[in-house]
VEXBABA-88110 format. One record per residue (C-alpha): residue number from 1; residue in one letter; x, y, z. Coordinates in Angstrom, 3 decimals, always signed. Layout:
PT,num,residuo,c1,c2,c3
PT,NUM,a,X,Y,Z
...
REM end
This chain:
PT,num,residuo,c1,c2,c3
PT,1,m,+0.056,-0.084,-0.320
PT,2,s,+1.147,+3.501,-0.458
PT,3,l,-0.139,+7.014,+0.889
PT,4,v,-1.230,+7.981,-2.541
PT,5,g,-3.321,+5.624,-5.251
PT,6,p,-6.669,+4.245,-5.977
PT,7,r,-8.461,+3.827,-2.694
PT,8,p,-8.822,-0.101,-2.337
PT,9,g,-12.427,-1.262,-2.847
PT,10,l,-14.111,-4.090,-1.017
PT,11,f,-14.148,-7.331,-2.770
PT,12,n,-18.198,-6.793,-3.014
PT,13,q,-18.082,-3.739,-5.131
PT,14,e,-18.264,-5.956,-8.065
PT,15,e,-19.107,-2.902,-10.583
PT,16,l,-16.476,-0.949,-9.354
PT,17,l,-14.099,-4.073,-9.698
PT,18,q,-15.167,-4.098,-13.235
PT,19,e,-14.462,-0.341,-14.420
PT,20,r,-11.377,-0.401,-12.488
PT,21,a,-10.115,-3.519,-14.426
PT,22,v,-11.172,-2.218,-17.624
PT,23,r,-8.713,+1.012,-17.009
PT,24,g,-6.205,-0.881,-15.446
PT,25,v,-6.400,+0.692,-12.353
PT,26,l,-5.718,-2.664,-10.726
PT,27,d,-2.355,-2.757,-11.420
PT,28,a,-1.712,+0.398,-9.756
PT,29,r,-0.835,-0.061,-5.960
PT,30,p,-3.298,+1.257,-3.827
PT,31,g,-3.092,+3.903,-1.378
PT,32,i,-4.901,+5.849,+1.449
PT,33,t,-5.542,+9.318,-0.742
PT,34,g,-5.564,+10.173,-4.051
PT,35,l,-7.385,+12.485,-6.581
PT,36,a,-10.839,+10.930,-6.264
PT,37,q,-10.816,+11.824,-2.524
PT,38,i,-9.365,+15.458,-2.781
PT,39,r,-12.442,+15.756,-5.209
PT,40,g,-15.053,+14.247,-2.864
PT,41,i,-15.592,+11.462,-4.940
PT,42,d,-16.921,+8.453,-3.136
PT,43,m,-17.214,+4.473,-3.849
PT,44,s,-21.406,+5.417,-4.694
PT,45,t,-20.473,+6.122,-8.494
PT,46,p,-18.438,+3.306,-9.799
PT,47,r,-17.703,+4.595,-13.304
PT,48,e,-16.546,+8.468,-12.111
PT,49,l,-14.478,+6.667,-9.567
PT,50,a,-12.504,+4.686,-11.655
PT,51,e,-12.255,+7.100,-14.610
PT,52,v,-10.562,+10.070,-12.436
PT,53,d,-8.194,+7.187,-10.558
PT,54,r,-6.811,+6.463,-14.256
PT,55,q,-6.562,+10.345,-14.772
PT,56,m,-4.593,+10.321,-11.575
PT,57,l,-2.441,+7.393,-12.420
PT,58,d,-1.821,+8.805,-15.980
PT,59,a,-0.945,+12.184,-14.808
PT,60,l,+1.124,+11.212,-11.198
PT,61,t,+4.086,+12.730,-10.443
PT,62,v,+6.190,+13.432,-7.588
PT,63,r,+4.992,+16.674,-7.345
PT,64,a,+1.621,+15.483,-7.454
PT,65,y,+2.272,+13.038,-5.105
PT,66,f,+2.965,+15.279,-2.735
PT,67,r,+0.076,+18.023,-3.509
PT,68,y,-2.493,+15.330,-2.908
PT,69,l,-1.019,+14.183,+0.522
PT,70,v,-0.711,+18.035,+1.425
PT,71,l,-4.673,+18.637,+0.388
PT,72,t,-5.638,+15.969,+2.365
PT,73,v,-3.936,+17.086,+5.245
PT,74,l,-5.513,+20.019,+4.914
PT,75,g,-8.926,+18.822,+5.336
PT,76,r,-9.853,+18.497,+1.348
PT,77,g,-9.317,+14.783,+1.200
PT,78,s,-13.120,+13.994,+2.304
PT,79,g,-12.040,+10.031,+1.559
PT,80,d,-15.213,+7.979,+1.188
PT,81,r,-17.630,+8.965,+3.617
PT,82,v,-21.159,+8.151,+3.297
PT,83,r,-23.306,+10.597,+2.629
PT,84,p,-26.953,+11.027,+4.182
REM end
């Protein structure tokens, strides 16, 4: 596991796993935070989450890695909270 990367899904989130498999996201090391968390995208929108995960992986640089960490620490990263 890494600090920055696609958040791992649960084994029963079949739609999310399929969307990530199509986009090659499952080949990446999972992480605690990433672009989806900074943007407030949760696991209830599997297609959007997989697309954002792929965008993050395609554009991930050392600078972006640390930017995601700083934004998360500063409160931009909302995680995968369930909205009421």
